[in-house]
N, C-alpha and C positions, 0 to 999 in steps of 0.2 A: 556442435561437435565438442566432445570432451577430451580430456587429457589421458589417453590410454597409457598403460605401463611403458610401452616402447616409444612414446612421443605422440606425434600426430600423423594423420594420413592425408595426403593430397588427393582429393577425389579426381578420378579419371572419367567416370560416367556417373555423376551424381544423380540423385532422384529428381523428380519433377520440380522445377523451381524457375519459372521463366515468365515473361510477360507475353500475353497474347493480345494483339491489336484487335479491337472490336470495330469493324468497319462494315460498310455496305457491300452489296454485290458488285462485282466488276462488270462494267458495261463495255462490250467490245467496241473499240473505236473511240471511247471516251478519253479525254485528256487525263493524263496521269500526273498528279502533283509531284514536285521534286521531293526527294527523300530528305529528312532532317540529317544533320551531321552524324548522328548515331541512331540509325533507324532500329526500332524494336523488331523482334521476330513476330511473324504472323502465321497462323494456321490457314492454309489455302487448300481448297478441294476442287478438283476438276471432275465433272461427271459426264460420261457418255453412256447412255442407256437406251432401252426401248421407249423411254419417255421422251428422248431427245432426237432419236434417229431411227432408221430402219435396221432390221436384222442383218442385211447385207453390209451396211456401213459399220455396224457394231462389230461384226466378225472381222472386218478389215482392220479395225483398231486393235482388237484383241490379238490378232496375229502379228501386228506391227510392233507392239510395245511389250517387252518382257522385263523381268526384274533385272536382268543384266543390262538392258537398255537404260532403265532409269538410274542404275548405279553409275553408268558411264556419264549420263547427263548431270547427275549430282556432282561429279568431279569436275565437269566442264563449265557449270553455271555458277559463278561466284555468288555468295550469299545464301546458298542452299545448305541448310544444316541437317535436315532430315527429309526422307521421302519414303513412301510405301504405296503398294497397289492393293486395291480391294476389288476383286473380280468375282461376280456371281453369275448365275445362268443368264441374267438379262441386264447386267450393269457392269461397267468398267470405270473405276474411279482411281484417280491419283491424288494422294494427300501429301502435302509437303509443309515444312516449316522453313521460312525464308525471311531475309532481312530486306525490307524496302520493296518498291514496286518493280525494280529492274529484273530480279530473278523470276518474279511471277510472270512477267511478260515474256521472258526468255523461255520459260517452261511452256507457255501457251504456244509459242512459235514452234517448239519442237514436237508438240503433240500432233498426230496426223489428222487430216481432215479440216474442213472449214470451221470457222468460229461457231456457226449455227448449231453444230452437233455437240458442243461442250457448254455445260452450265458451270459457271465459276462462282465459288462462294468463299468468303473470308470470315475469320473470327467467329463470332457467336452464331452466324448463319451457317457456317460450315460445320460447327460442332452440333448444332441442332439437327442438321440433315443427317450427320453420322449417327446420332442417337436414334433417329427415326428408322434409318436403315437397319441398325442392330435390332430394333424392336419389331422388325417385319412390317412396318407401316408403309414402306415403299415397295414391298414385294408384290408379285403377281397374286399370290395367295396371301391376303391380308392377315398378318399375325403369325406367319410361318417362323419357325425357330431355328432352322438350319443355318441361317445367315449369321447367327451369333458366333458360331464356331469359325466362320469365315472372317468375321471382324477380329476375333482374337488372333487368328493366324496372321492376318495382315499387320496387326500391331506388333506381334513378335518378330515379324520379318522386316520391320522398318530399317532402312539404311541410315545410319547416324554418322554425321561428320562434324557435329558440334559437341560442346562440353556438357550440355544438359538435355538429354533426350526427353521428349514429351509425348511423341505419338504412341509409344507403347502403353503408357498410363492412360492416355486419352481414349484409346480403343478399348482398353480394359474397363474403363469407367462406362463407356457406352454399352458394352456387353453386360456388365453388372446391372446397369439401370434397366436394361431390357428384361433381364431375369427377375428383378425385383418387381417391376411394374406389370409386365405382360405375363410372366409365369410360363406355363405350358402352352402348346399350340391350341388354337380353337379348332372345333371340328371342321375338317376339310381344309385347314389352313396349311396346305403344302402344294407344291407344283405336281407332286405325285398324285394327290387326291383329285386335283383338277383333271389331270390326264386320264385317270381311271374313270371318272365320271363321264368324260367325253366318250371314252370307248364303250361304256355301257349304252350310251345313247345312239352311237353311230353303227355299232355292229349288229346286224339283223339276225344272224344265226344264233341258235341256242348252243350253249357250251362251246364257245369259240376257242380257237387256239391262238394264244398271244405270246410273242417272243419279247422278252425284256433284255435289252443289251446293256449290261452294266450291273455290278453287284455292290455298289457303294450304298450310301444312305438312301438316295432317291430310288435306286434300283430295288433295294430290299423293300422299301415302302410300296413301290408299285406292285411287287409280287404279293404283298399282303392284301392290298386293296383289290387286286384283280382275281385272286384265287377263288373267292366265293362264287364267281359266275363264269370263270374261264379256265381252260387248261393252260397253265403257265409254264414256260420254259425260260430260264435265265441263262444268258450266255456270258461267260467270264473270260477275262483276258489271260491272267497268269494262274490264279488259284481258284478252285471251286469254292462256293459258299459252304458254310458249316453244315454238315449233314443234319444236325438237329434242326436248323432253320428250314432246310428242305422238307424234312418230315413234318414239322409243325405246320407249314403253310401248304403242303401237298403239291409242291412244284418240283420240276426236274431241272438239271443243269447240264449244259454242254459247253465245250470250249468255243470261243468266238470263231475259230477256224471252220466250224460247222454251220456258220450263218447262212450261206447260200443254200445248203441242203435243207436246213430247217425252214427256210422261207417258202419252200415249194408248197407246203400245205398249211401255211399260217394265214390267219384272217387279219392279224394286225401285228405290227412291230413297233415297239417303243424303245428309243435309244436314250439312255441316261448314263453315258460314259464320257470319259475324256480321251478320245481316240487320237486327238492331235490333228486329224484330217477328216475329210468327208468319207468315212470308211464304208458307208453303205451306198453303193452305186447302182445304176440301172441294170448292169449285167448280173447283179446279185439276185435280182427279183424275177419271178415268173412273169412272162409277158402277157399272159392271158388270164390271170387270176385276180379277182377283186381284192384289193389290199389297202388297208388303212395304215398310214405311217405317222408316227408322232415323234418329233425330234426335240428333245429337251437339252441338247448339248449346245455349248458356246465356247469355242468354235463349233459349228454345226457338225453333226455326225452323219447326216444324210445329204447326199449331193442333190441340190435343187433340180438337177436335170431329170430326176425320176418323175417330175411332174409331166414330162412328155409321154409317159406310159399311160394309155387311155384308161386302164383299170385301176390306177393308183391314185389315192387321195393323200396328199402330204399336208400335215399340220405342224407348223413350227412354233417357236416361242413367241414370235410376234403375234400370231393369231391367238395363241393360248392366253397371252397377256390381255389382248383386247377383249377376249371372252370373260376373263376372270375379273378384270378391274371394274369394280362397281363403285360409284361415288358414295363413300361412306361418311356419315356425319361424324364430326369430331366427338370423341367420347372421353371417358376418364383416362384411358391409356394415353391418348394424344396429349391431354393436359398434363398428366404426370411426367411424360417424357419431355415435354417442353420445359417444365419446371426444373427437372434434373439437369437438362442440357444447359439451361440458363445459369443454374448454380455452379456447374462445372466451368462454364465460360467466365463467370465472375471470379471464381477462385483463381483461375489462371491469370485473369487480367490484373488482379491485385498483387501478384507476385513481382511485377514490374522489372522484368529483364535483369535478373541478378547474376548474369554471366560474369560481370565484372568482379563480383566477390570471389569467385573461384579463380579468376584471372589474377587477382591480387595475391591470393594464397600461393598460386603456382609461381608468381614472380618472387615472392618471399622465399619459397623453397629453392628456387634457382640461385638466389643470392646467398642463401645459407650454404649450399653445396660449393659455390665458388669461393666463399670465405674460408671454408674448411680446407679446401685445396691450397689456398694461399697460405694458411697458417701452418700447413705441413712443412713448408720450407724453413720455418723458424723452430718448429717443435722437434725436428729431426726424425729419425726412424722410430716408428711406433709398432709395438707388437699388436696382434689382433685385439686383445683385451683393451689396450689403451685407445686404439682407433675406434672401437665400439663405444668407449666411454666418452670420447670427444663427440662422436655422432649423436649419442643420447643426450649429452648436455646441450648441444645446440638445438636439437629438436624440442627439448623440453622448454627452452627459452622461447622459441617460436610459439609453442603450444600455450604457454602461459601469457605471453605478451601480445600476440597477434591474433590468435584464433578466437578468444572470447569476444573482442570487439566485433569481429566479423560475424560471429554467431548472433550477437545482439542486433546487428544490422538486418540479418535474415529474419529475425523475430519481430521486427517492427510491424505494427498493425497496419492494415490497409486504410486507405482514406487520405485526405489532404495532409494531415499532420505527419503521418508516416512517410508519405511521398516527399515532403519537404525535408525531413530528417535524413532520408536516404540520399537525396540530392546533395545536401550539405556534406554528408559523409564521403560521398564520391568525390566532391570537389576538394575536400580537405586531404584525402588520400592521394589526390592527383592521378586518379585511374582513368586511362583512356579506354575506349570501347574495345572489347576483345575481338579478335578475328573470328569469323564463323568457322 
């Protein structure tokens, strides 16, 4: 930090500069060691996905936990400094930054469902998993790219209650690494491509009619993939797709209120929308017409009760994932993602919980303001120019005498020698651990 013309600035939400504890995976039921007097912050990830549970249970979790919910929990659970949600079509993950074991256990207790549906990771393991998710290595369609945008959005939406936010930069680093290493999508690397391929195999009629519910990224990709062999109608919620897109792909558009009418002569319906409920129910469907349904929504868009209709075949994300997931040998992408995740974890680990540096600066600023107020009783009435001069003088003194040593502490190199010098500086300054 330098000495700007107006003095110095006390950071309120400074850039990434914290210590990440690198530890192993949490084992449910295992004994938890007592926290040290000043526990460092740790990145913790909780995963519930189609890899850990069924679509029914995953849907229950998605409906039970919202951003408002985790915001409330972050206020209620001491030691939580940051939290965010990462939700895709087949996974629901909570990432947090917390001090010590107590808040991690409290979060696990709040999350719905038994321990068996949650995979818990910490430190380097959580970071590596996040990088793999961002690169599409954990997706149903290996290498899909849509998840990068979801990772970026989750990072930007992080709820921050501490002085040094890190999830935003961590999620940005994961998405950037995916872009650098994986690049564009591989052929067929999307859930839309998988669904379109399945429809090609399962629909016997020539030139079938297919309804696509949803006009987002997946809905538009479905229309592109299906239009070469089917008559495609996209159903939109609020606004119709761009006319240029409809002409280019040779598809038509209808409002979603026309769904029941359009279903009467459809051969297949694919839902790729966020309807918020099971918007397609048995009463929407013709009772005596063969119909293939594919539900790409989570929460699900199609009521599983449609399976009771004898002519209906319903395929959901659980079946699609089982179909799409093929054991892939580790390749250069996996290795490069692992290396970048490890480098990111190492950078974070060597920053060694420097919250106390900002806490020291805030303490100095509080003392400066109090002393200025005390001095006013002896200085008498001051006009605005004089008051500004006193304020500037005291700020410049702090900027020249206090800020440079703190900047040098921040700049200490990683490793044992830097750790020792930081510990000595902290002891000499008499700084206690800041509140989260």
